[in-house]
C-alpha positions as a printed Julia matrix, in Angstrom:
150×3 Matrix{Float64}:
  93.52   53.64   76.51
  96.15   52.75   79.07
  97.54   55.35   81.44
 100.85   53.49   81.62
 101.68   54.45   78.05
 103.54   57.82   78.13
 101.64   59.04   75.08
  98.34   58.57   76.95
  99.5    60.23   80.16
  97.1    62.77   81.62
  97.93   66.38   80.88
  97.19   67.31   84.49
  97.55   65.31   87.68
  94.75   66.37   90.04
  95.56   64.9    93.46
  98.47   64.22   95.75
  97.89   60.51   95.13
  98.26   60.92   91.35
 101.34   63.13   91.77
 102.93   60.65   94.19
 102.18   57.74   91.87
 103.69   59.61   88.92
 106.83   60.37   90.96
 106.99   56.8    92.33
 106.93   58.07   95.9
 104.5    58.32   98.78
 102.02   61.16   99.2
 103.76   62.56  102.28
 107.1    62.57  100.48
 105.85   64.64   97.56
 104.01   66.98   99.95
 107.29   67.48  101.83
 109.12   68.07   98.54
 106.58   70.75   97.66
 107.06   72.45  101.02
 110.85   72.23  101.22
 112.22   71.76   97.72
 109.74   73.6    95.55
 108.04   70.68   93.79
 106.06   72.48   91.08
 102.39   72.08   91.95
  99.45   74.3    91.07
  96.95   75.52   93.64
  93.78   77.52   93.0
  93.91   81.23   93.81
  91.87   80.86   97.02
  94.64   78.71   98.51
  92.39   77.22  101.17
  90.46   74.6    99.23
  93.09   71.86   99.51
  93.03   71.28   95.74
  96.4    70.54   94.17
  97.39   69.84   90.55
 100.61   69.3    88.63
 101.71   68.95   85.03
 103.75   65.8    84.36
 106.12   67.82   82.16
 106.81   70.24   85.05
 107.47   67.35   87.42
 109.84   65.68   84.93
 111.72   68.95   84.39
 111.98   69.44   88.15
 113.42   65.94   88.53
 115.91   66.5    85.68
 117.06   69.87   87.08
 117.59   68.41   90.51
 115.56   68.51   93.68
 118.02   70.77   95.49
 116.68   73.78   93.63
 115.21   76.27   96.06
 111.54   77.09   95.73
 112.61   80.73   95.28
 114.58   80.07   92.11
 113.18   79.75   88.64
 110.61   82.15   87.27
 110.28   84.31   90.41
 106.85   83.02   91.34
 108.13   81.66   94.66
 109.31   85.13   95.68
 106.02   86.69   94.58
 104.08   84.01   96.48
 106.11   84.78   99.6
 105.39   88.5    99.2
 101.68   87.8    98.82
 101.7    85.5   101.86
 103.56   88.12  103.92
 101.07   90.81  102.89
  98.17   88.51  103.67
  99.65   87.62  107.07
 100.07   91.34  107.85
  96.43   91.93  106.89
  95.3    89.08  109.13
  97.34   90.5   112.05
  95.82   93.94  111.47
  92.33   92.46  111.27
  92.87   90.64  114.57
  94.13   93.85  116.16
  91.04   95.73  114.94
  88.82   92.92  116.18
  90.38   93.21  119.64
  89.93   97.0   119.59
  86.28   96.64  118.58
  85.73   94.17  121.44
  87.23   96.63  123.94
  85.08   99.45  122.54
  81.97   97.26  122.64
  82.66   96.36  126.28
  83.17  100.05  127.12
  79.91  100.89  125.35
  78.06   98.24  127.37
  79.4    99.7   130.64
  78.46  103.22  129.49
  74.93  102.1   128.6
  74.5   100.48  132.0
  75.75  103.64  133.72
  73.4   105.77  131.62
  70.41  103.57  132.46
  71.3   103.79  136.15
  71.66  107.6   135.97
  68.32  107.93  134.16
  66.61  105.91  136.9
  68.31  108.06  139.53
  67.23  111.26  137.75
  63.64  110.03  137.54
  63.69  109.27  141.26
  65.06  112.76  141.99
  62.32  114.33  139.84
  59.65  112.38  141.73
  61.21  113.44  145.02
  61.37  117.07  143.82
  57.71  116.99  142.8
  56.77  115.57  146.21
  58.77  118.23  148.09
  57.39  121.01  145.91
  53.85  119.74  146.35
  54.24  119.69  150.14
  55.86  123.15  150.16
  53.05  124.68  148.16
  50.51  122.79  150.24
  47.44  124.62  149.08
  48.0   124.27  145.34
  46.42  121.26  143.82
  48.81  118.83  142.13
  46.93  119.15  138.84
  47.73  122.89  138.6
  51.44  122.39  139.25
  53.64  121.87  136.23
  55.08  118.4   136.47
  58.78  117.76  136.03
  59.55  114.38  134.44
C-alpha cells in the first residue's frame, strides 16, 4: 500500500511534517499559512497540547480557492474562534487581577496577625504588671486568695 497513490492517501494528516509534505512546503511555511492565511487545520478542544491535524481534501480545497482567503471567511468558525479566544483572554486577565488582589489581602492578613500577636503579648505583660501592682497594694492578702487576671 503506497502512500504516493492518491487513492491510498491518509484520511487525516496528523503532524505539521505530514501537512507540509502533502503541501510540498516546509513546516514553518505551512505553520505561517495557518496563522496568517487560514490554512484549515484541526486542533483539539484544549488548544494547548500542540496536536494538529488536517484533512487532505480541506487542504486541496483551500489551495484551489486561493491562499488569500482570510481566516475569518468561510463557515464562520474563524470569527467564533476569535470570540472564544477574546473571552478566554478576558477571563485570564480577570483571574490575574483576582490573584493580585488575593496576594494583597494575604499580605495584609499577615501584617494584621503579627500586630495581633504583638498586642496579645503586650496585654499579657500588662495583666502581669496589674497583678503585681494589685498584690503589692493589698499587701496583706495572700496571692492565692486574689482572683487572677490573665
